[in-house]
Structure formats: structure tokens, C-alpha cells
N, C-alpha and C positions, 0 to 999 in steps of 0.2 A: 452517503458516506464517501469520503474521498481522502486520498493520501496527500493532497496538496493543501498546505497550510500557509498562512501569511508569513512573510519573512519575520524572523524573531530578532533580527539585529545581530551584532557580533556576539560570539559565545562569551559566557561569563568568565571573567578572568583574563580577557584579552585587552591589551593596552593599545594605544595609538600606534606604537611601533611594531606590533605583532603582525606577522604575515597570515592572512586568512585566505585559503584557497577557495575559489568559487567554482571552477570546473576543472576537468582533467584535460587529456589531450584534445578533446573536442566533443561536441554534443552527439548523442546517439539518435539517429532518426527512428521515430516510432511509426509514423504513417504520413501519407500525403492526403490532405483534405481539399475538396473543391467546393466552391460556393460558400455562402455565409454560414449555413447550418449543416453542410454535408449532405444535402438532399440530392439524390441522384435524378437523372432524367430532366424533365421539364417542370418538376414540382417546386423549384426554388423561385419564390416570388419576391425575393429580397432585392433584386437588381444587381446582386454580386455573383451571378452564376459563373462568371469567368475567373473568379478569385481562386488561386491555387496556393496552398500553404503547406509547408513541411513541418510536422509536429516533431519536436526533438525533446530528449531528456538529457540531463547532464551526464557526461561520461565519468569514468573512474578518475579520482583525484590523485595527484602526486604529492609527495612530501616536499616541504613541510606543510602539514594540514593547518597549522596555526593554533595558538592558544593551548587549551587543555586537550585538544583532539589527539595530538600525537601521544600524549601521556596515556590517555585511555586506551588507544589502540595497542601501545606497547605493553601495558599491564595486562590487557585482555589476552594478548598473544602469549605472555608468560604463564598466565593462569591456565589457559587451554593446553599449553605444552605440558604442564605439570599433571593435567588430567588425561594425558595421552592423545591429545588431538592437536595437530598443527593449525596455526592461524589460517594458512592458505587452504587447508582442507575444509575448514568451517566457514570461511568468509570468502565470497567470490570477489568482492571489490569494496573499496571505501570511497564514498562520495561526499564531498563537502560543497554545498551549494547554498547561497543566500544565508550564510552564517549558521547552517545546520549540518550536523553529522549524521550520515546514514551508512549503515553496514548492511550490505547485501549478503544474506546468510543462506547457505545451502540447507534445504529443509530437514535433512536427517540430523543436523546439528543445532537446530533452533533451540531445543530445550537445554542443551549443554551451554550454549552461549548465554541464554537468559539466566541460567543458574550462576554462571561465572560473574555476570554483570551484577547480579543481585547480592551475592554472598561475599565477594572480595572486599575487604575493608577500604581499599584504595579506589574502588569503583562504586560500590554501594548504590546501584540503581534499584532501590527497593520498592519503587512504586510503578506498577504497570498502569498506564493511562488508557489502555484500550487496544482493540484490534479492529482494523477496517480492511476493506477490500478495494481493489482496482482491477479493471478489465481492459487489457490491451489486445484487441482481436488480431492485430497485424504482427504481434511478436510471436512468431511461430515457435511452439514449444515452451513459451513463457507467457501465455496469455493472461493467467490469473496471478495477482500479487496479493499477499497478506502483509499488512503494514502494522508494526507494533511501535507504540510511543512509550518510551521509558523515561522516568524521572528519578534523579538522585536528590532526595530531600536533604541528605547529609551534606552533599557538596554543592548543591544548587545548580545542577546540570541536567540537560535533556538530550536524548539522542533517539534515533529511529532505526529500527530493524526492518528489513524487507525481505520477503521470501517469494520467489517466483516459481510457479509450477505450471505444467501443461494442462490445458482444459480437459483433455481426455484422461488425465491422471491427477486430479486436483486433491491430493492428500497431503496433509501436513500434520506432524505430531502436535498434540494440544500443548499449550503453555500453561494450562490451568494448575498443574501441580506446582509450578513455580510462582505464578501470579494468579491466585484464586479469583480475583476480580475480573479476569478475562473470560470467565464462564459465559456471561450474557453477551459479551462482545463477539466471541467466537460463534455463538448461536446466531447472532444477527448477520455476521459475515457469511455463514453457511446459508442462511435464509435468502439473502439478497444476491450472493455471488456463486453459491454452490461449492465453496471450498470445504472439504471434509476434514475436520480436525480429529485425527485418530486418537482414541483414548479419552475423548471428552466425556465427562460424567453423564451428560444428558443432551446430546446434540439433537435438536428438534427445531421446528419453525418457532419464531418468536413474534413475528408481525403478521405473516401471511397465514391463511388457513392451512391445516395439515395436508389437505389434498390439492393445494395450489400447484399448477404445472409450471415448472421452470423457476428461474431466479431473476427477479425483475430489474436488478441493477446491472446486469450484463448488457453490454452495448449491442449485442445481437438479439436482445429480447424484443419481440414485436411491440411497436408502439400502438396504443389503442386504449380502450376503456371497457367499462361494463355498462349494460343498460340500466337505466334508473326509471323510477316512477314519479310523475309530477302531476298532482291533482287528477289522479286517475288515468293519465295518459302514459303510455310507454315510450320512452325516448331511447333510441339506439345509441350504442357507444360512439364516441366522437369520431373514430376512424371510419365509421360507416355512414356518417351523416353527409359527408361531402367528399367528392372525388376530384383530385387535381389532374387526372389523366383522361 
């Protein structure tokens, strides 16, 4: 599961003369990686052990966002204000990158934002396409991200919501009451990343066994495998068959 999707091209409704922001004041560093695969010590056999790369994410965007993006943000701000919540309280930042709109939402407001996007006639993001997870170990206090893809069938638009939480307090209110189809997606995100969706009707493992330790798609999860049997022989896990140190 990943929050990174291929560029979708310019947003629907933008013309050749429209301004479409791609980044904000500047990229935000996430981590610095060394070598080809981030292998520490002498285990990098790729020949690129001296490679150093800074991993960045796009920063907050500035207006004009371009196309229908400004309209959606303005309407959402108005709807939230009518519900007693300011836009700045609910949304940390707006990011426009590669023709896609992302709203970074504070976790306590995720359900309110989802309901506003779904119900307002000028927004009408009535279809939840799923929830996925991302793990950024070096983002202290924001290590785990839940990513929501929403679609407006009515207006032919798509946007992304993203909620960041600390690994030690990985709790987010469930979005199932607004988008019932997120039931299974939130279970999968819990299973693989350990994000707890409070109020979920049946949060449990969906892929891994109930007694499985840890959450396999976190980047600090130990790489390895399980022993297998082959023609009566016992084969150890891959990480135990060969040592590079």
C-alpha cells in the first residue's frame, strides 16, 4: 500500500491558460538515504555505497492553486465555518503537486471534513476510494500517515486527504460512518501499519493471523521470512540463510 500514485495530469476543468501550482515555498526534507537500497554498514553490494540522497516531499502550496482547486477549498472553508469549525483549525496545509490536490487534515477533524466534502452539493465527493498508510520513520511526531482518496462522481473530480499521527499515539477517528466502504481499507491499514481507527465497527487483522506480531509494512519492521518445508527438508528463513557481515 502506498500514498504515491502516478501523475493524473491537469485537474478536470483546467484550461491551457490556467495556473496549476506544483509546489509551495519549497520541498520538505523527509530523510537522507545512503547507498542504493539504504543498507547500512558493508552490506551494500550494489556498488553505490557512496550515494547520498535527500528524500523530500512537496511543501504547502500558495494561491492560486489552479483550476477547480481554489473553488473546492473556498467552499469547504465556508461549509466548515457554518458547522462551527474554521478551515485553519481543521486543515494543516493544502498541497498541489503533479496536478493533484491534497488536504492535510488534523485527525480530530477528519470525519467533519469527510462529511462536508460528501454532503455539500457544490462539493459532493460522494465516493470514498479507500484508505492506505505510509510510514515515515524520520518524521518525528508524524511517523504514520493515513491517506484517503475521494472522488466526486457528480463533478468528475478527485482529491486526497492525509492525516499524520505519532507512532506512539497512532489513533484516528474512523471514517466508516461517512464512507462505509472504508471498513475493509481501515482494517488493512491497521493490519499493515498499526494505525488504530477509533470507533471502527470491527477493527481486526485482515491479512495477517490474529496473533501476528507487529505490522509488516512499517519501515522499521525486521526484514526476513518464515521457514518452509521442501520435499521433507526444512529450509530456514531467507534472512538466516546467508550473512553479509
